[in-house]
A tleap script that builds the chain and sets N, CA, C and O, in Angstrom:
source leaprc.protein.ff14SB
mol = sequence {
  NMET ILE SER ALA ILE THR GLU VAL ARG VAL
  ARG TYR GLN GLU THR ASP GLN MET GLY VAL
  VAL TYR HIE GLY ASN TYR PHE THR TRP PHE
  GLU SER ALA ARG ILE GLU LEU LEU ASP GLN
  MET GLU CYS SER TYR GLN GLU LEU GLU LYS
  GLY GLY TYR LEU LEU PRO VAL LEU THR CYS
  GLU ALA ARG PHE ILE LYS PRO ALA LYS PHE
  ASP ASP ARG LEU GLN VAL THR ALA LEU ILE
  LYS THR SER PRO VAL ALA ARG ILE GLU ILE
  PHE TYR GLU VAL LYS ARG ASN GLU GLU LEU
  LEU ALA LYS GLY ALA THR SER HIE ALA PHE
  VAL ASN GLU GLU GLY LYS LEU ILE LYS PRO
  PRO ILE ASP PHE LEU ASP LYS ALA LYS LYS
  HIE PHE LEU TYR SER PRO ASN CASP
}
set mol.1.N position { 154.982 53.815 157.960 }
set mol.1.CA position { 153.278 53.499 158.181 }
set mol.1.C position { 152.763 54.333 157.504 }
set mol.1.O position { 153.416 55.373 157.425 }
set mol.2.N position { 151.469 54.297 156.755 }
set mol.2.CA position { 150.493 53.893 156.299 }
set mol.2.C position { 149.462 53.529 156.799 }
set mol.2.O position { 149.623 52.447 157.362 }
set mol.3.N position { 147.682 54.205 156.928 }
set mol.3.CA position { 146.918 53.314 157.311 }
set mol.3.C position { 145.460 53.987 157.020 }
set mol.3.O position { 145.152 55.040 156.461 }
set mol.4.N position { 144.821 53.132 157.518 }
set mol.4.CA position { 142.535 54.345 157.200 }
set mol.4.C position { 142.491 53.412 158.154 }
set mol.4.O position { 143.344 52.537 158.306 }
set mol.5.N position { 141.263 53.605 158.985 }
set mol.5.CA position { 140.239 52.309 159.335 }
set mol.5.C position { 138.639 53.209 159.040 }
set mol.5.O position { 138.159 54.184 159.620 }
set mol.6.N position { 138.230 52.536 158.108 }
set mol.6.CA position { 137.158 52.005 158.193 }
set mol.6.C position { 136.072 52.050 159.350 }
set mol.6.O position { 136.448 51.915 160.515 }
set mol.7.N position { 134.556 52.262 159.008 }
set mol.7.CA position { 133.665 51.715 160.091 }
set mol.7.C position { 132.567 50.412 159.365 }
set mol.7.O position { 131.855 50.943 158.512 }
set mol.8.N position { 132.355 49.296 159.465 }
set mol.8.CA position { 131.607 49.041 159.800 }
set mol.8.C position { 130.091 48.011 160.142 }
set mol.8.O position { 130.200 47.016 160.858 }
set mol.9.N position { 129.475 48.193 159.864 }
set mol.9.CA position { 127.916 47.974 161.040 }
set mol.9.C position { 127.468 46.658 160.432 }
set mol.9.O position { 126.772 46.783 159.424 }
set mol.10.N position { 127.638 45.839 160.701 }
set mol.10.CA position { 127.332 44.082 160.360 }
set mol.10.C position { 125.656 44.241 160.143 }
set mol.10.O position { 124.739 44.476 160.930 }
set mol.11.N position { 125.714 43.991 158.655 }
set mol.11.CA position { 124.461 42.822 158.173 }
set mol.11.C position { 123.228 41.899 158.078 }
set mol.11.O position { 122.905 41.050 157.246 }
set mol.12.N position { 122.771 42.254 158.970 }
set mol.12.CA position { 122.144 40.236 158.956 }
set mol.12.C position { 122.502 39.699 157.443 }
set mol.12.O position { 122.867 38.528 157.342 }
set mol.13.N position { 122.429 40.332 156.528 }
set mol.13.CA position { 123.065 38.950 155.428 }
set mol.13.C position { 124.092 38.691 155.692 }
set mol.13.O position { 124.435 37.527 155.486 }
set mol.14.N position { 124.853 39.432 156.142 }
set mol.14.CA position { 126.466 39.208 156.401 }
set mol.14.C position { 126.467 37.961 157.317 }
set mol.14.O position { 127.490 37.305 157.120 }
set mol.15.N position { 125.716 37.460 158.186 }
set mol.15.CA position { 125.872 36.509 158.772 }
set mol.15.C position { 125.533 35.179 158.054 }
set mol.15.O position { 125.003 35.148 156.943 }
set mol.16.N position { 125.922 33.942 158.861 }
set mol.16.CA position { 125.108 32.765 158.782 }
set mol.16.C position { 124.328 32.199 159.640 }
set mol.16.O position { 123.884 32.940 160.517 }
set mol.17.N position { 123.916 30.725 159.664 }
set mol.17.CA position { 122.941 30.326 160.250 }
set mol.17.C position { 123.675 30.153 162.058 }
set mol.17.O position { 123.157 29.794 163.115 }
set mol.18.N position { 124.160 30.311 161.933 }
set mol.18.CA position { 124.846 30.001 163.442 }
set mol.18.C position { 125.062 32.084 164.056 }
set mol.18.O position { 125.740 32.574 164.960 }
set mol.19.N position { 124.229 32.656 163.140 }
set mol.19.CA position { 124.734 34.075 163.617 }
set mol.19.C position { 125.761 34.967 164.169 }
set mol.19.O position { 125.839 35.968 164.882 }
set mol.20.N position { 126.860 33.783 163.221 }
set mol.20.CA position { 127.886 34.914 162.996 }
set mol.20.C position { 128.414 35.356 161.824 }
set mol.20.O position { 127.526 35.197 160.987 }
set mol.21.N position { 129.560 35.914 161.209 }
set mol.21.CA position { 129.652 36.539 160.039 }
set mol.21.C position { 129.917 35.375 159.227 }
set mol.21.O position { 130.188 34.322 159.804 }
set mol.22.N position { 129.877 35.419 158.014 }
set mol.22.CA position { 130.469 34.581 157.269 }
set mol.22.C position { 131.603 35.197 156.836 }
set mol.22.O position { 131.591 36.352 156.410 }
set mol.23.N position { 132.770 34.397 156.922 }
set mol.23.CA position { 134.138 34.327 156.432 }
set mol.23.C position { 134.772 35.215 155.628 }
set mol.23.O position { 135.661 36.034 155.861 }
set mol.24.N position { 134.009 34.843 154.368 }
set mol.24.CA position { 134.211 35.807 153.304 }
set mol.24.C position { 134.212 37.020 152.820 }
set mol.24.O position { 134.757 37.544 151.848 }
set mol.25.N position { 132.965 37.672 154.304 }
set mol.25.CA position { 132.817 39.193 154.174 }
set mol.25.C position { 133.730 39.753 154.846 }
set mol.25.O position { 133.497 40.951 155.007 }
set mol.26.N position { 134.568 39.436 155.257 }
set mol.26.CA position { 135.787 40.022 155.934 }
set mol.26.C position { 136.614 40.538 154.813 }
set mol.26.O position { 137.140 41.641 154.962 }
set mol.27.N position { 136.851 39.672 153.362 }
set mol.27.CA position { 137.201 40.092 152.554 }
set mol.27.C position { 137.199 41.050 152.098 }
set mol.27.O position { 138.227 41.726 152.111 }
set mol.28.N position { 136.024 41.510 151.499 }
set mol.28.CA position { 134.740 42.589 151.284 }
set mol.28.C position { 135.300 43.687 152.001 }
set mol.28.O position { 135.733 44.591 151.288 }
set mol.29.N position { 135.426 43.871 153.560 }
set mol.29.CA position { 135.390 44.703 153.981 }
set mol.29.C position { 137.530 45.181 153.842 }
set mol.29.O position { 138.090 46.211 153.466 }
set mol.30.N position { 137.954 44.157 154.235 }
set mol.30.CA position { 139.556 44.501 153.901 }
set mol.30.C position { 139.514 45.240 152.230 }
set mol.30.O position { 140.441 45.873 151.723 }
set mol.31.N position { 138.234 44.958 151.626 }
set mol.31.CA position { 138.968 46.159 150.289 }
set mol.31.C position { 138.053 47.494 150.290 }
set mol.31.O position { 137.964 47.967 149.156 }
set mol.32.N position { 137.379 48.190 151.241 }
set mol.32.CA position { 136.302 48.595 151.990 }
set mol.32.C position { 137.776 49.552 152.125 }
set mol.32.O position { 138.274 50.182 151.193 }
set mol.33.N position { 138.326 49.475 153.564 }
set mol.33.CA position { 139.383 49.601 154.170 }
set mol.33.C position { 140.914 50.019 152.886 }
set mol.33.O position { 141.731 50.937 152.962 }
set mol.34.N position { 140.815 49.210 152.111 }
set mol.34.CA position { 142.136 49.339 151.017 }
set mol.34.C position { 142.039 50.550 150.091 }
set mol.34.O position { 142.944 51.299 149.724 }
set mol.35.N position { 140.557 50.574 149.756 }
set mol.35.CA position { 140.242 51.633 149.138 }
set mol.35.C position { 139.766 52.785 149.511 }
set mol.35.O position { 139.360 53.679 148.769 }
set mol.36.N position { 139.830 52.779 151.219 }
set mol.36.CA position { 140.095 54.278 151.707 }
set mol.36.C position { 141.275 54.408 152.601 }
set mol.36.O position { 141.295 55.105 153.615 }
set mol.37.N position { 142.247 53.692 152.155 }
set mol.37.CA position { 143.812 53.606 152.493 }
set mol.37.C position { 144.523 54.686 151.052 }
set mol.37.O position { 145.260 55.667 151.151 }
set mol.38.N position { 144.074 54.170 150.059 }
set mol.38.CA position { 144.377 54.702 148.531 }
set mol.38.C position { 144.578 56.446 148.608 }
set mol.38.O position { 145.452 57.312 148.567 }
set mol.39.N position { 142.914 56.241 148.768 }
set mol.39.CA position { 141.641 57.731 149.105 }
set mol.39.C position { 142.860 58.452 149.796 }
set mol.39.O position { 143.472 59.366 149.244 }
set mol.40.N position { 143.134 58.016 150.928 }
set mol.40.CA position { 144.250 58.927 151.723 }
set mol.40.C position { 145.268 59.455 151.255 }
set mol.40.O position { 145.585 60.641 151.345 }
set mol.41.N position { 146.219 58.026 150.372 }
set mol.41.CA position { 147.341 58.491 149.570 }
set mol.41.C position { 147.088 59.444 148.876 }
set mol.41.O position { 148.132 60.094 148.828 }
set mol.42.N position { 146.056 60.110 148.093 }
set mol.42.CA position { 145.267 60.596 146.977 }
set mol.42.C position { 146.005 60.252 145.866 }
set mol.42.O position { 146.696 61.012 145.187 }
set mol.43.N position { 145.785 58.784 145.675 }
set mol.43.CA position { 146.047 57.688 145.000 }
set mol.43.C position { 144.974 57.006 144.359 }
set mol.43.O position { 145.356 55.989 143.780 }
set mol.44.N position { 143.650 57.258 144.269 }
set mol.44.CA position { 142.691 56.512 144.364 }
set mol.44.C position { 142.452 55.106 143.308 }
set mol.44.O position { 143.126 54.961 142.289 }
set mol.45.N position { 141.542 54.266 143.679 }
set mol.45.CA position { 141.685 53.236 142.507 }
set mol.45.C position { 141.049 53.748 141.491 }
set mol.45.O position { 141.489 53.290 140.437 }
set mol.46.N position { 139.957 54.717 141.309 }
set mol.46.CA position { 139.724 55.457 139.825 }
set mol.46.C position { 140.748 55.630 139.042 }
set mol.46.O position { 141.072 55.097 137.981 }
set mol.47.N position { 141.461 56.849 140.016 }
set mol.47.CA position { 142.196 57.473 139.088 }
set mol.47.C position { 143.283 56.550 139.013 }
set mol.47.O position { 143.836 56.941 137.985 }
set mol.48.N position { 143.853 55.724 139.366 }
set mol.48.CA position { 145.163 54.569 138.983 }
set mol.48.C position { 144.277 53.839 137.741 }
set mol.48.O position { 144.756 53.978 136.616 }
set mol.49.N position { 143.063 53.098 137.860 }
set mol.49.CA position { 142.532 52.913 136.879 }
set mol.49.C position { 142.481 53.663 135.135 }
set mol.49.O position { 142.585 53.241 133.983 }
set mol.50.N position { 142.254 55.005 135.829 }
set mol.50.CA position { 141.765 55.456 134.569 }
set mol.50.C position { 143.552 56.108 133.810 }
set mol.50.O position { 143.848 56.540 132.696 }
set mol.51.N position { 144.155 55.935 134.750 }
set mol.51.CA position { 145.420 55.736 134.355 }
set mol.51.C position { 146.092 54.573 133.453 }
set mol.51.O position { 146.959 54.953 132.666 }
set mol.52.N position { 145.882 53.644 133.476 }
set mol.52.CA position { 145.410 52.177 132.884 }
set mol.52.C position { 146.329 51.493 133.891 }
set mol.52.O position { 146.755 50.395 133.531 }
set mol.53.N position { 146.706 51.934 135.065 }
set mol.53.CA position { 147.313 51.033 136.392 }
set mol.53.C position { 145.895 49.812 136.718 }
set mol.53.O position { 144.752 50.089 136.355 }
set mol.54.N position { 146.191 48.656 137.349 }
set mol.54.CA position { 144.811 47.767 137.940 }
set mol.54.C position { 146.007 47.252 139.346 }
set mol.54.O position { 147.231 47.340 139.446 }
set mol.55.N position { 145.281 46.885 139.971 }
set mol.55.CA position { 145.966 46.305 141.107 }
set mol.55.C position { 145.672 45.249 141.507 }
set mol.55.O position { 145.173 45.549 142.591 }
set mol.56.N position { 145.596 43.918 141.407 }
set mol.56.CA position { 145.139 42.329 141.617 }
set mol.56.C position { 145.774 41.780 142.590 }
set mol.56.O position { 147.002 41.835 142.660 }
set mol.57.N position { 145.076 41.212 143.420 }
set mol.57.CA position { 145.253 40.726 145.020 }
set mol.57.C position { 146.296 39.253 144.254 }
set mol.57.O position { 145.765 38.382 143.566 }
set mol.58.N position { 147.441 39.277 144.503 }
set mol.58.CA position { 147.910 38.140 144.227 }
set mol.58.C position { 148.092 37.185 145.737 }
set mol.58.O position { 148.461 36.017 145.617 }
set mol.59.N position { 147.906 37.562 146.662 }
set mol.59.CA position { 147.734 36.726 147.929 }
set mol.59.C position { 146.530 36.783 148.706 }
set mol.59.O position { 145.902 37.624 148.063 }
set mol.60.N position { 145.978 36.534 149.417 }
set mol.60.CA position { 145.066 37.323 150.561 }
set mol.60.C position { 144.885 35.839 151.542 }
set mol.60.O position { 144.915 34.666 151.169 }
set mol.61.N position { 144.679 36.453 153.000 }
set mol.61.CA position { 144.768 35.331 153.682 }
set mol.61.C position { 144.478 36.015 155.189 }
set mol.61.O position { 145.143 36.998 155.518 }
set mol.62.N position { 143.339 35.394 156.202 }
set mol.62.CA position { 142.775 36.005 156.963 }
set mol.62.C position { 142.999 34.967 158.268 }
set mol.62.O position { 143.188 33.784 157.988 }
set mol.63.N position { 142.985 35.371 159.700 }
set mol.63.CA position { 142.840 34.858 160.358 }
set mol.63.C position { 142.302 35.055 161.643 }
set mol.63.O position { 142.906 35.933 162.259 }
set mol.64.N position { 141.080 34.371 162.447 }
set mol.64.CA position { 139.828 34.607 162.856 }
set mol.64.C position { 139.715 34.667 164.316 }
set mol.64.O position { 138.970 33.960 164.994 }
set mol.65.N position { 140.414 35.454 164.687 }
set mol.65.CA position { 139.826 35.428 166.568 }
set mol.65.C position { 138.984 35.011 167.242 }
set mol.65.O position { 138.971 33.919 167.809 }
set mol.66.N position { 138.028 35.994 167.259 }
set mol.66.CA position { 136.852 36.266 168.092 }
set mol.66.C position { 135.671 36.136 166.748 }
set mol.66.O position { 136.078 36.082 165.587 }
set mol.67.N position { 134.259 36.098 167.065 }
set mol.67.CA position { 132.814 36.314 165.792 }
set mol.67.C position { 132.557 37.439 165.950 }
set mol.67.O position { 132.276 38.013 167.002 }
set mol.68.N position { 132.649 37.928 164.700 }
set mol.68.CA position { 131.687 39.090 164.710 }
set mol.68.C position { 130.109 39.097 164.047 }
set mol.68.O position { 129.675 38.662 162.981 }
set mol.69.N position { 129.514 39.748 165.109 }
set mol.69.CA position { 127.912 39.486 164.619 }
set mol.69.C position { 126.897 40.283 164.461 }
set mol.69.O position { 127.171 41.482 164.438 }
set mol.70.N position { 125.880 40.001 164.354 }
set mol.70.CA position { 125.225 40.733 163.259 }
set mol.70.C position { 125.038 42.501 164.230 }
set mol.70.O position { 125.193 42.665 165.440 }
set mol.71.N position { 124.668 43.590 163.168 }
set mol.71.CA position { 124.546 44.706 164.190 }
set mol.71.C position { 125.857 44.807 164.910 }
set mol.71.O position { 125.619 45.368 165.980 }
set mol.72.N position { 127.384 44.465 164.795 }
set mol.72.CA position { 128.237 44.722 165.380 }
set mol.72.C position { 128.562 46.062 164.949 }
set mol.72.O position { 128.145 46.319 163.820 }
set mol.73.N position { 129.192 46.991 165.537 }
set mol.73.CA position { 129.931 48.120 165.239 }
set mol.73.C position { 131.209 48.041 164.846 }
set mol.73.O position { 131.845 47.592 165.800 }
set mol.74.N position { 132.132 48.309 163.647 }
set mol.74.CA position { 133.015 47.322 163.284 }
set mol.74.C position { 134.242 48.449 163.346 }
set mol.74.O position { 133.614 49.499 163.213 }
set mol.75.N position { 135.538 48.777 163.466 }
set mol.75.CA position { 136.933 48.662 162.887 }
set mol.75.C position { 137.450 48.252 162.338 }
set mol.75.O position { 137.940 47.206 162.765 }
set mol.76.N position { 137.861 48.747 160.715 }
set mol.76.CA position { 138.787 47.446 159.820 }
set mol.76.C position { 139.447 48.708 159.953 }
set mol.76.O position { 138.915 49.813 160.066 }
set mol.77.N position { 141.146 48.310 159.918 }
set mol.77.CA position { 142.225 49.128 159.337 }
set mol.77.C position { 142.858 48.407 158.282 }
set mol.77.O position { 142.915 47.184 158.415 }
set mol.78.N position { 143.315 48.896 157.319 }
set mol.78.CA position { 144.513 48.726 156.543 }
set mol.78.C position { 145.520 49.147 156.957 }
set mol.78.O position { 145.521 49.920 157.915 }
set mol.79.N position { 146.490 48.809 156.432 }
set mol.79.CA position { 147.847 49.627 156.977 }
set mol.79.C position { 148.930 48.869 155.860 }
set mol.79.O position { 148.783 47.677 155.587 }
set mol.80.N position { 149.940 49.629 155.298 }
set mol.80.CA position { 151.058 49.358 154.491 }
set mol.80.C position { 152.123 49.750 155.662 }
set mol.80.O position { 152.052 50.888 156.126 }
set mol.81.N position { 153.127 48.830 156.165 }
set mol.81.CA position { 153.693 49.024 156.800 }
set mol.81.C position { 155.860 49.304 156.397 }
set mol.81.O position { 156.809 49.509 157.154 }
set mol.82.N position { 155.751 49.155 154.879 }
set mol.82.CA position { 157.396 49.181 154.758 }
set mol.82.C position { 156.565 50.405 152.867 }
set mol.82.O position { 155.416 50.244 152.458 }
set mol.83.N position { 157.004 50.832 152.587 }
set mol.83.CA position { 157.336 51.641 151.570 }
set mol.83.C position { 157.161 50.559 150.280 }
set mol.83.O position { 158.041 49.709 150.146 }
set mol.84.N position { 156.237 50.585 149.508 }
set mol.84.CA position { 155.816 49.698 148.665 }
set mol.84.C position { 157.004 50.466 147.396 }
set mol.84.O position { 157.334 51.651 147.345 }
set mol.85.N position { 157.578 49.014 146.217 }
set mol.85.CA position { 158.100 49.482 145.716 }
set mol.85.C position { 157.449 48.910 144.270 }
set mol.85.O position { 156.979 49.847 143.623 }
set mol.86.N position { 157.305 47.602 143.602 }
set mol.86.CA position { 157.073 46.806 142.513 }
set mol.86.C position { 155.679 46.425 143.478 }
set mol.86.O position { 154.622 47.033 143.308 }
set mol.87.N position { 155.819 45.418 144.428 }
set mol.87.CA position { 154.820 45.213 145.559 }
set mol.87.C position { 154.535 46.124 146.186 }
set mol.87.O position { 155.131 47.115 146.607 }
set mol.88.N position { 152.898 45.485 146.275 }
set mol.88.CA position { 151.888 46.492 148.087 }
set mol.88.C position { 151.742 45.357 148.813 }
set mol.88.O position { 151.252 44.390 148.229 }
set mol.89.N position { 152.127 45.224 150.222 }
set mol.89.CA position { 151.442 44.688 151.121 }
set mol.89.C position { 150.806 45.369 152.114 }
set mol.89.O position { 151.249 46.312 152.770 }
set mol.90.N position { 149.535 44.736 152.201 }
set mol.90.CA position { 148.421 45.610 152.714 }
set mol.90.C position { 148.103 44.582 154.039 }
set mol.90.O position { 148.057 43.378 153.789 }
set mol.91.N position { 147.896 45.003 155.349 }
set mol.91.CA position { 147.871 44.455 157.117 }
set mol.91.C position { 146.332 45.201 157.044 }
set mol.91.O position { 145.944 46.253 156.536 }
set mol.92.N position { 145.383 43.672 158.129 }
set mol.92.CA position { 144.199 44.287 158.224 }
set mol.92.C position { 144.082 43.936 159.708 }
set mol.92.O position { 144.515 42.932 160.275 }
set mol.93.N position { 143.314 45.113 160.290 }
set mol.93.CA position { 142.745 44.679 161.599 }
set mol.93.C position { 141.421 44.861 161.220 }
set mol.93.O position { 140.971 45.562 160.314 }
set mol.94.N position { 140.516 43.729 162.485 }
set mol.94.CA position { 138.816 44.269 162.284 }
set mol.94.C position { 138.641 43.814 163.844 }
set mol.94.O position { 138.751 42.737 164.430 }
set mol.95.N position { 138.304 45.194 164.251 }
set mol.95.CA position { 137.769 45.039 165.929 }
set mol.95.C position { 136.420 45.859 166.048 }
set mol.95.O position { 135.925 46.905 165.627 }
set mol.96.N position { 136.103 44.770 166.873 }
set mol.96.CA position { 134.555 45.642 167.911 }
set mol.96.C position { 135.131 46.179 169.289 }
set mol.96.O position { 135.457 45.489 170.255 }
set mol.97.N position { 135.194 47.745 169.155 }
set mol.97.CA position { 136.220 48.807 169.892 }
set mol.97.C position { 137.273 48.240 170.155 }
set mol.97.O position { 137.933 48.121 169.123 }
set mol.98.N position { 137.758 47.835 171.002 }
set mol.98.CA position { 139.066 47.743 171.063 }
set mol.98.C position { 139.059 46.234 170.867 }
set mol.98.O position { 139.816 46.231 169.896 }
set mol.99.N position { 138.834 45.221 171.018 }
set mol.99.CA position { 138.674 43.923 170.866 }
set mol.99.C position { 138.782 43.287 169.550 }
set mol.99.O position { 137.883 43.286 168.708 }
set mol.100.N position { 140.121 42.661 169.402 }
set mol.100.CA position { 140.739 42.472 168.028 }
set mol.100.C position { 139.595 40.610 167.630 }
set mol.100.O position { 139.452 39.477 168.089 }
set mol.101.N position { 139.172 41.370 166.664 }
set mol.101.CA position { 138.389 40.278 165.667 }
set mol.101.C position { 139.134 38.980 165.075 }
set mol.101.O position { 139.173 37.789 165.384 }
set mol.102.N position { 139.910 40.068 163.722 }
set mol.102.CA position { 140.399 39.062 163.130 }
set mol.102.C position { 141.701 39.822 162.521 }
set mol.102.O position { 141.974 40.873 163.101 }
set mol.103.N position { 142.393 39.520 161.636 }
set mol.103.CA position { 143.800 39.621 160.530 }
set mol.103.C position { 143.712 39.554 159.798 }
set mol.103.O position { 142.701 38.950 159.441 }
set mol.104.N position { 144.410 39.950 158.996 }
set mol.104.CA position { 144.451 39.540 157.358 }
set mol.104.C position { 145.736 40.331 157.168 }
set mol.104.O position { 146.430 40.956 157.969 }
set mol.105.N position { 145.858 40.072 155.606 }
set mol.105.CA position { 147.112 40.717 154.765 }
set mol.105.C position { 146.400 40.245 153.495 }
set mol.105.O position { 145.404 39.532 153.376 }
set mol.106.N position { 147.478 41.058 152.219 }
set mol.106.CA position { 146.798 40.683 150.962 }
set mol.106.C position { 148.087 41.460 150.045 }
set mol.106.O position { 148.518 42.556 150.404 }
set mol.107.N position { 148.445 40.983 149.236 }
set mol.107.CA position { 149.529 41.565 148.291 }
set mol.107.C position { 148.763 42.046 147.287 }
set mol.107.O position { 147.542 41.917 147.201 }
set mol.108.N position { 149.721 42.789 146.267 }
set mol.108.CA position { 149.436 43.706 145.150 }
set mol.108.C position { 150.146 43.855 144.148 }
set mol.108.O position { 151.320 44.103 144.422 }
set mol.109.N position { 149.867 43.794 142.940 }
set mol.109.CA position { 151.295 43.961 142.107 }
set mol.109.C position { 150.544 44.899 141.094 }
set mol.109.O position { 149.394 44.608 140.766 }
set mol.110.N position { 151.270 46.211 140.502 }
set mol.110.CA position { 150.786 46.541 139.087 }
set mol.110.C position { 150.480 46.034 138.261 }
set mol.110.O position { 150.828 44.860 138.392 }
set mol.111.N position { 149.993 46.185 137.387 }
set mol.111.CA position { 149.662 45.314 136.008 }
set mol.111.C position { 148.608 46.526 135.266 }
set mol.111.O position { 147.930 47.420 135.773 }
set mol.112.N position { 148.855 46.031 133.606 }
set mol.112.CA position { 148.792 46.681 132.760 }
set mol.112.C position { 146.870 46.307 132.573 }
set mol.112.O position { 146.328 45.568 133.395 }
set mol.113.N position { 146.107 46.906 131.465 }
set mol.113.CA position { 144.800 46.258 131.267 }
set mol.113.C position { 145.082 44.741 130.226 }
set mol.113.O position { 144.176 43.933 130.023 }
set mol.114.N position { 146.422 44.592 129.685 }
set mol.114.CA position { 146.463 43.463 129.503 }
set mol.114.C position { 147.022 41.842 130.501 }
set mol.114.O position { 147.101 40.639 130.251 }
set mol.115.N position { 147.280 42.681 131.598 }
set mol.115.CA position { 147.714 42.122 132.834 }
set mol.115.C position { 149.017 41.693 132.625 }
set mol.115.O position { 149.373 40.551 132.914 }
set mol.116.N position { 149.657 42.419 132.204 }
set mol.116.CA position { 151.096 42.626 132.009 }
set mol.116.C position { 151.938 43.681 133.073 }
set mol.116.O position { 152.006 44.906 133.163 }
set mol.117.N position { 152.539 42.536 133.828 }
set mol.117.CA position { 153.990 43.467 135.290 }
set mol.117.C position { 153.847 45.023 134.400 }
set mol.117.O position { 153.805 45.365 133.218 }
set mol.118.N position { 153.805 45.688 135.736 }
set mol.118.CA position { 154.879 47.327 134.808 }
set mol.118.C position { 155.059 47.407 136.496 }
set mol.118.O position { 154.818 46.760 137.515 }
set mol.119.N position { 155.785 48.944 135.937 }
set mol.119.CA position { 156.083 49.301 137.372 }
set mol.119.C position { 155.508 50.321 137.600 }
set mol.119.O position { 155.293 51.005 136.599 }
set mol.120.N position { 154.858 51.056 139.362 }
set mol.120.CA position { 153.882 51.229 139.620 }
set mol.120.C position { 154.214 53.108 139.287 }
set mol.120.O position { 155.371 53.515 139.174 }
set mol.121.N position { 153.053 54.002 139.178 }
set mol.121.CA position { 153.221 55.044 138.324 }
set mol.121.C position { 154.065 55.821 139.420 }
set mol.121.O position { 153.685 55.654 140.579 }
set mol.122.N position { 155.124 56.619 139.219 }
set mol.122.CA position { 155.974 58.068 139.597 }
set mol.122.C position { 155.009 58.785 141.350 }
set mol.122.O position { 155.284 58.843 142.549 }
set mol.123.N position { 153.919 59.159 140.504 }
set mol.123.CA position { 152.625 59.705 141.115 }
set mol.123.C position { 152.903 59.095 142.958 }
set mol.123.O position { 153.248 59.605 144.025 }
set mol.124.N position { 152.484 57.679 142.429 }
set mol.124.CA position { 152.111 56.470 143.476 }
set mol.124.C position { 153.861 56.580 144.354 }
set mol.124.O position { 154.077 57.129 145.435 }
set mol.125.N position { 154.781 55.939 143.546 }
set mol.125.CA position { 155.608 56.296 144.728 }
set mol.125.C position { 156.413 57.317 145.455 }
set mol.125.O position { 157.285 57.151 146.308 }
set mol.126.N position { 155.947 58.379 144.949 }
set mol.126.CA position { 155.904 59.800 145.160 }
set mol.126.C position { 154.766 59.873 146.626 }
set mol.126.O position { 155.032 60.225 147.775 }
set mol.127.N position { 154.133 59.642 146.342 }
set mol.127.CA position { 153.019 60.138 147.481 }
set mol.127.C position { 152.994 58.925 148.642 }
set mol.127.O position { 152.499 59.086 149.758 }
set mol.128.N position { 153.515 57.888 148.255 }
set mol.128.CA position { 154.095 56.755 149.481 }
set mol.128.C position { 155.035 56.924 149.975 }
set mol.128.O position { 154.931 56.767 151.191 }
set mol.129.N position { 155.934 57.171 149.672 }
set mol.129.CA position { 157.606 57.499 150.091 }
set mol.129.C position { 157.394 58.895 151.092 }
set mol.129.O position { 158.321 59.018 151.892 }
set mol.130.N position { 156.096 60.205 151.203 }
set mol.130.CA position { 155.989 61.234 151.698 }
set mol.130.C position { 155.810 59.994 153.410 }
set mol.130.O position { 156.547 60.207 154.373 }
set mol.131.N position { 155.366 59.506 153.420 }
set mol.131.CA position { 154.337 58.663 154.794 }
set mol.131.C position { 155.361 57.872 155.587 }
set mol.131.O position { 155.184 57.391 156.706 }
set mol.132.N position { 156.648 57.795 154.715 }
set mol.132.CA position { 157.856 56.883 154.808 }
set mol.132.C position { 159.152 57.707 155.373 }
set mol.132.O position { 159.845 57.326 156.316 }
set mol.133.N position { 159.334 58.818 154.678 }
set mol.133.CA position { 160.470 59.768 155.341 }
set mol.133.C position { 160.535 59.566 156.767 }
set mol.133.O position { 161.420 58.739 156.986 }
set mol.134.N position { 159.996 59.953 157.822 }
set mol.134.CA position { 160.162 60.281 159.366 }
set mol.134.C position { 159.992 58.799 159.734 }
set mol.134.O position { 158.893 58.334 159.431 }
set mol.135.N position { 160.830 57.995 160.306 }
set mol.135.CA position { 160.573 56.886 161.386 }
set mol.135.C position { 160.377 58.197 162.563 }
set mol.135.O position { 160.791 59.352 162.658 }
set mol.136.N position { 159.109 56.877 163.728 }
set mol.136.CA position { 158.819 57.591 164.888 }
set mol.136.C position { 160.197 57.577 166.083 }
set mol.136.O position { 160.160 58.068 167.211 }
set mol.137.N position { 161.177 56.977 165.539 }
set mol.137.CA position { 162.558 57.201 166.819 }
set mol.137.C position { 163.488 58.278 166.284 }
set mol.137.O position { 164.566 58.511 166.830 }
set mol.138.N position { 163.042 58.962 165.162 }
set mol.138.CA position { 164.188 60.287 164.784 }
set mol.138.C position { 164.171 61.576 165.490 }
set mol.138.O position { 164.980 62.454 165.192 }
savepdb mol mol.pdb
quit
């Protein structure tokens, strides 16, 4: 498994009239955590794009359990549970301390600048495999 945590402080502008975070902001936070995850893998979005690889979102989902509010300090975790091949599935959790507020997931595919599906770069696959070589039960 590969994971990364991003810290978020809820800004006033991210809340609605009810004083809770507008649901669309969670996807922005997921993206921030996803960027951090790729950075930790040493496969940054910028480097992938320079190499002609794009990672569009194919699917996205979120389940809201408890509301986040203005000035909350949140931890957004992004994790890849299985070694990516052609598609990447990333799962997310948003917590306030240990309290789970939301869960989500996105799936992505590698495409070129014309939008055509392509194989992931070998370098990306090699770096990802390192995180899946050993299981906790070994």
